[in-house]
C-alpha positions in Angstrom: 0.0 0.0 0.0 1.4 3.5 -0.8 1.2 6.6 1.4 -1.6 8.2 -0.5 -4.1 5.4 0.2 -3.4 5.3 4.0 -5.5 7.0 6.6 -4.1 10.4 7.6 -3.9 9.4 11.2 -1.9 6.4 10.2 0.5 8.6 8.3 0.9 11.0 11.3 1.5 8.0 13.6 4.1 6.6 11.2 5.8 10.0 11.0 5.8 10.4 14.8 7.2 6.9 15.2 10.0 7.8 12.7 10.7 11.1 14.5 10.7 9.3 17.9 13.1 6.7 16.6 15.4 9.4 15.2 15.3 11.3 18.6 16.0 8.1 20.6 18.8 7.2 18.3 20.3 10.8 18.6 20.0 10.7 22.4 21.6 7.2 22.5 24.5 8.6 20.4 24.9 11.6 22.7 24.8 9.5 25.8 27.4 7.1 24.3 29.8 10.0 23.4 29.4 11.6 26.8 30.1 8.3 28.6 33.1 7.6 26.3 34.6 11.1 27.0 34.1 10.7 30.7 35.9 7.4 30.7 38.7 8.8 28.6 39.0 11.8 31.0 39.2 9.4 34.0 42.0 7.4 32.3 43.8 10.6 31.4 43.6 11.8 35.0 45.0 8.5 36.2 47.8 8.6 33.6 48.7 12.1 34.8 48.8 10.9 38.4 51.0 8.0 37.5 53.3 10.2 35.4 53.6 12.6 38.3 54.4 9.8 40.7 57.0 8.4 38.2 58.6 11.9 37.9 58.8 12.3 41.6 60.5 8.9 41.9 62.9 9.9 39.1 63.7 13.1 40.9 64.4 11.2 44.1 66.7 8.8 42.2 68.5 11.7 40.6 69.0 13.5 43.9 70.3 10.3 45.5 72.8 9.8 42.6 73.9 13.4 42.9 74.5 12.9 46.7 76.4 9.7 46.0 78.6 11.5 43.4 79.2 14.4 45.8 80.3 11.9 48.5 82.8 10.4 46.1 81.1 7.1 45.4 82.4 5.1 42.4 80.1 5.5 39.4 79.9 4.4 35.9 81.4 7.0 33.5 78.0 7.5 31.7 76.4 8.3 35.0 79.2 10.7 35.9 78.6 12.4 32.5 74.9 12.7 33.2 75.6 14.1 36.7 77.9 16.7 35.2 75.2 17.7 32.7 72.6 18.0 35.5 74.9 20.2 37.6 75.6 22.4 34.5 71.8 22.8 33.9 71.3 23.7 37.5 73.9 26.4 37.2 72.2 27.7 34.1 68.8 27.7 35.9 70.3 29.7 38.8 71.7 32.2 36.3 68.4 32.5 34.6 66.6 33.0 37.9 69.1 35.8 38.7 68.4 37.3 35.2 64.6 37.2 35.9 65.1 39.0 39.2 67.2 41.7 37.5 64.6 42.2 34.8 61.8 42.3 37.4 63.7 44.9 39.4 64.0 47.3 36.3 62.0 50.5 36.7 60.4 52.4 33.9 62.1 55.8 33.3 59.7 58.5 32.2 61.1 60.3 29.1 61.6 64.0 29.4 58.9 66.2 27.8 59.6 67.2 24.2 61.4 70.5 23.8 59.3 72.9 21.7 61.3 74.4 18.8 62.1 78.1 19.2 59.7 80.2 17.2 61.3 83.0 15.2 59.8 86.4 15.0 57.8 86.9 11.8 59.9 89.9 10.7 63.1 87.8 10.8 63.9 85.8 7.7 64.0 82.0 8.1 67.3 80.4 7.2 67.4 77.2 5.1 69.4 74.2 6.3 73.0 74.1 5.3 73.9 72.0 2.4 75.1 71.9 -1.2 72.8 73.6 -3.6 71.3 71.2 -6.2 69.7 72.3 -9.4 66.5 70.5 -10.4 64.8 71.7 -13.5 66.1 75.2 -13.1 65.3 75.4 -9.3 68.0 75.6 -6.7 67.5 73.9 -3.3 69.8 72.8 -0.6 70.5 69.1 -0.2 70.6 67.9 3.4 73.3 65.6 4.4 72.0 62.4 5.8 72.6 62.0 9.5 74.9 59.0 10.1 73.1 56.2 12.0 74.9 54.7 14.9 76.4 51.3 14.3 74.6 48.2 15.7 77.5 47.6 18.1 77.4 51.2 19.4 74.0 51.4 21.2 73.2 55.1 21.9 71.8 55.9 25.4 69.7 58.7 24.1 67.5 59.0 21.0 69.2 60.9 18.1 65.7 62.3 17.2 64.3 63.5 20.5 67.1 63.0 23.0 64.9 60.8 25.1 66.5 58.0 27.2 66.8 54.6 25.5 66.8 51.1 27.1 69.6 48.8 26.2 69.1 46.9 22.9 66.1 49.1 21.9 65.1 49.0 18.3 62.7 52.0 18.5 62.7 55.0 20.7 60.0 54.6 23.4 59.3 58.3 23.4 59.0 59.2 19.7 59.1 55.9 17.9 62.2 56.7 15.9 63.8 53.6 14.4 67.3 53.2 15.8 
């Protein structure tokens, strides 16, 4: 029998049954996925706990080996090499901690306010910058000499543009933004 010959109530009931099946199937899928993710999360938490426990044991073993080496115990050469590497890394860590403290203790220095250029009286003629005259299509104008930029190895302490203070290794002036 085709759908056109069926009773309308039968068609509605069939459609609702289909919708109910689709909803139940969707809810079952969501429930399955939620349960699976919860189980994976539980296992990951347990893995993390075991990894932390193993790391703590490795730290304890490492500390004991370092103590034995410091006491002069006879050790395999490969272990002695590893102990030397650990000690070198610890020195580097201490140096980096000192460096962090030094950076954290730095204080910001407020740049001085910009100096306003002197304004000449209107009746005085303005002078042009010094330079060699250059003729361009019949016009004469001075050519400014380019200011020599400081070399990379010679870090200036003040900005050549605004004379504001510079931090070591600055690429731009913090006051005016001039590229150094």
